[in-house]
N, C-alpha and C positions, 0 to 999 in steps of 0.2 A: 210182573206188571198187573197181577191179579185179574187177568182176563183169560177165559178159556182159550186154548190154542186155536180152536176153530174160529172163534169170534175175532181173535187178534189177527189171524191170517186173512180173514175176510176184510177186516178194517184196513190192513196194510195194502191189500190188493186194490181196494177201492181208492185209497190214497194215491197209489201209483197212477191210476187212470185219471184222477183229477189233476195231478201235477202235470201229466202229459198234455191234458187239455188246456192247461194254463201256459204251456210252452216251457215248463220247468223240467229239470232233470228228474227222472222217475226213480233214480237211486238216491236214497237218503239215509240219514242217521235219525233214530227215534229216541227221544228222551222223555221220561215221565215228568209231569209238572206237579204242582202242589196238590195235596189232598183237599177236597172240598166237602162241605156239609151235605151236598146232594150226592146222588149216585153217579153223576157224570164223571167221566175220566178224561183227563187232558194230557196231551203229549205234544212235545215240540218236534217238528220235522225240520231237519237241517238239510236243505237240498242245494248244494253248491254254495252260492253266496246269498241265497234266499232262505228265510225261515217262515214257517207257517205253524198254526196250532191245529191239531187234530183232536176232535171231540167225539166221544162215544157215550151215548145216553139212551139206550134202548127202552129203559123203563120211564123216561121223562120226555117222551116225544113231544107232548103238548108244550112243555117248557121250551124245548128246542125250536119248535115252530114259532113261538112267541118271540124268542131271541132273534130268529132270522127276520121276522116281520119288523120288530122294533129297531133292529140294526139299520134297515133301509130307511125307516121313517126318521130316526134320529140323525142319520147321516144327511138326509135331505134337509134337515133343519140346522145343520152345522155343528152338531154334537159329535165330539171325537170318540166314536165307538169302533170296535173292530168290524171290518167288512166281512160278510159271509161270502166266500167264493163258491162253495158247493155244499149242498145239503140233501141227504137221502132220508126222507121222512120215514120210509118203511123200515130202514135198518137203524136209524138213529145216529147216522154218521154225519159229521160236519167238518168242513175245512174252512178255517177263518184266519184273518189277519193276525200276525204276531206282534204285539205291542212291546215285547221285551220283558226285562226283569226289574225295571225301576219302580217297584211298588212303593207308594207313600209309606206304607207300614214299616218298610225297612230303611227308608231314606230320611224321614222326618227328624229334625233336630231343632234345638232352640235357635240355631243360626239361620236355618232356611224356612222356619215355620210360616212366617207371614207371607213370604214369597209363594210357597206352595199353596197355602190356603187362599190367597188372592186368586191364583189360577184355578183352584178347585171351585171356588164360589162363582167365578166367571162362567165356568162350564155348567155349574148347577143352575144358574139363571137361564141358560139356554134350554136346559131340560124342563125347567118349570114353565117356560113360555112356549113350549112345544105343544101343539094341539094334536093329541093322538086319538085315533079312532078306537072305539070299543074297549077302552080301559076299564077295568073293574074299579068301582069307587068304594073306599073304606067307609062303611056305614057303622052305626052304633053297635049293631049285633056283631059285626066282624071285629071291631075294636075290642069289644067286651070278651069275645071268645079268645082273642089273642092274649089279653091280660089274665084270663082264667088259667092259662098254661102255667102261670106262676104258682097258683095254688096246687094244681093237680100234679105237675111234674117236679117242680122245685121244692115246694114245702112238703107235700105228702110222699111222693115216690123217692125223692133224694134225701131229704132231711128227716123224714118220718115224723113230721109235725102235723098233728090233727088240730084244727082250729076249734076253740071253744065258741060258744054262741056269741059272746062279747067280742072275741077276736074277729069272727066272721062279720059282725056288724061294722067293726072298725075298718076292715079291708074293703067291704062293699061301699062304705061311705067315702073312702079314699078314691075308689074307682069312679064314683059319680063326680067328684071334684075334678079329677083328672080328665074325664070325658068332656066336662063342660068347657075346659080350656082347650081341649083337643079339637073340638068341633066349632069353637067360636072364631077361629082364625080362617083366613082365605084358604080355599081348596085349589090345589094345583096338581100338575103332573109330578109324581114322586118316583124316584129311583127305587126307594124302599130300603136299600142297604148302602147308602152313600157314605161309606167309611174308608179308612186309609188302606184296608186290604183289597178294596175294589177300585182304587185309583192308582194311576201309573204315570210317571213322568215320561213324556214322549220327547221333549226337548225343553230347554229353559222357558218357563212361563206357558207351557202347553201341557194340559192334563188329559190323559186318556181315561175312559170310563169302562169298567168291566161289569159283568154279572147284572145286567139291567133287565133281565127277563121277568122279574117280579114287579115291574113298574105298575103303579096304581094312581088313582086320583085320591089325594089325601091332604092333610094339613101342610101349609107352606113351611112350617118349621120342623117337619118330620126329618127330612134329609139334612137340614141344618143341624139338628140335634145329633144325628148320626155322626156327623163330622166333628162338631165342636166337642161333644161328649164321647170322643173316640175311645174305644176299649184298649187301644194300644199306646195311648199317650196319657201322661199325668196332667190333670186340669184342676186349677183352683178357680174360685169365682172371679178373680181379677182377669185371668186369662180368658175365661168364658165371655166376659163382657167385652174384652178387646176384640175377640174374634166375631162376636155378635155384631159389633159396630162395622167391622169389615164387610160382613154379609149385608146388613141392612142398608148400608150406603149404596150398594149395588142394586138391591131390591127397590129402593126408592127411585134410583135413576131409570130403572126398567119399567116402573109403574106397578110393580107387584105389591108394593106396600105404600101407604101414605102416612104422613106425620101424625095424622089424627089418631092413629092406633098405637103410637110409639110407647105409651104407658103400659101396654099389654105385651110387648115383644118378649120380655124375659119370661113372663109367665107362660106365654105360648111356647117358648123354647123348652121350658121345664116340663110342661105337661106333655108335649110331644115326646120329649126325652123319657119321661117316666112311663108312658104307655109302651114305648119301644123297649125299655129296660125290663119291664115286667114280662113282656113277650120273650125277650132274649133269655132271661133266666129259665123260663120254661122250655124253650126250644133247644137250648144247649144241653140241658139235662135229658130231654127226650132223645136227642142225638146220641148221647152217651148210653142210656139205658135200653132204648128200643133198637137203635141202629148200630150199636157197638162202635161208635166213633167218639173217642174221648179226648181228642186233641184240643177241643175248645173249653174244657172244664177249667183251664187256667184263667179264663176270662170271667168266671163267676164273681170273684171278690170285687173286682173293679166295677163290674156292672152294678152290683149291690151298693157299692160305695157311692156311685153317681145317684142312685135312687134315694139313699139316705140323705145325702147333701141337699138334693133338691127339695125333698119333703120337709126338711128342717127349716126351710125359708117361709113356710106358709102356716099360719095359725090353724087353718082348717085341717092341716095334716099333722098336727102335733102328736096325736095319739098314734097315728100310723108310723110316724118317724120313730117313736119309742119302740113300737112293735118291730120295726125293721132292725133297730139296734140289737134286740134280742135274737133275731134271726141271724144277724151277722156273727154273734158269739157262737151260735150253734154251727154255722158254716166254718168258722175258724177252728173249732174243736174237731170237726170232721176232717179238715185238711191238715191237722197237726200230726 
């Protein structure tokens, strides 16, 4: 389980105490759950007929504190997130509600897509209309730093590409165009990684939300782009438009959007998506090179494809789109 015996023994002893306090059987079966990009470790506890999730994250206590706080606030606003039953801040131990194994990432198909997305967007509207205290706001500096991960980690460290002066100007110009659309849209509460690997089917038409500890105030279409331009599904422009209508109808009904801005909706979606995809290309490579976690490298080609497709739709990004095409060829060669 990749935990030192002393740490694992302490974690299990703590779990027994918490289960007893909850009136559960303190004898249980422990199963490791999926690997994550963070250093957090997740285990399923099977105690009689009840299941729980046990979390260990000694190096990310601040993140766990935020998870616990946000869980309470989201639940109070009707968002379906796991309840935190017990949390030891000092040790980084947490016992939370188990939402099961029905990840959208595994269940999505052409047959159920509209039903699942309808439920996911319904839950997203609740997140976006939740007024949370002390959330960090994505400002221009933060958004720029996130995009710069694309150059440092993806281009330089992974593909060994050094930008010429002209290429640097091209990339910087693209950044400015993207940021203009990124910040011209309404700013709301954002999950920050609202994608199929973080959504789970609780029951028909009910979506559970995971990994919300990075929530921020940001562009309204940031989470929409995360889901519509999902890294685990194939999307063409027709499907993007269909799903965009599904979301915007709900956003109109909730008052988050008004028809006066409708001409900008797809641009806002694309710019939020491009800013996210530039960040992801950098963070996934950083995860591989710095943290020795390579399980997400498989997502690089589709992330880059979304970036190329969106950039090709805007005259202001013509040069950037051609540049990305060249980058795609280099990535293909590296992967061959």
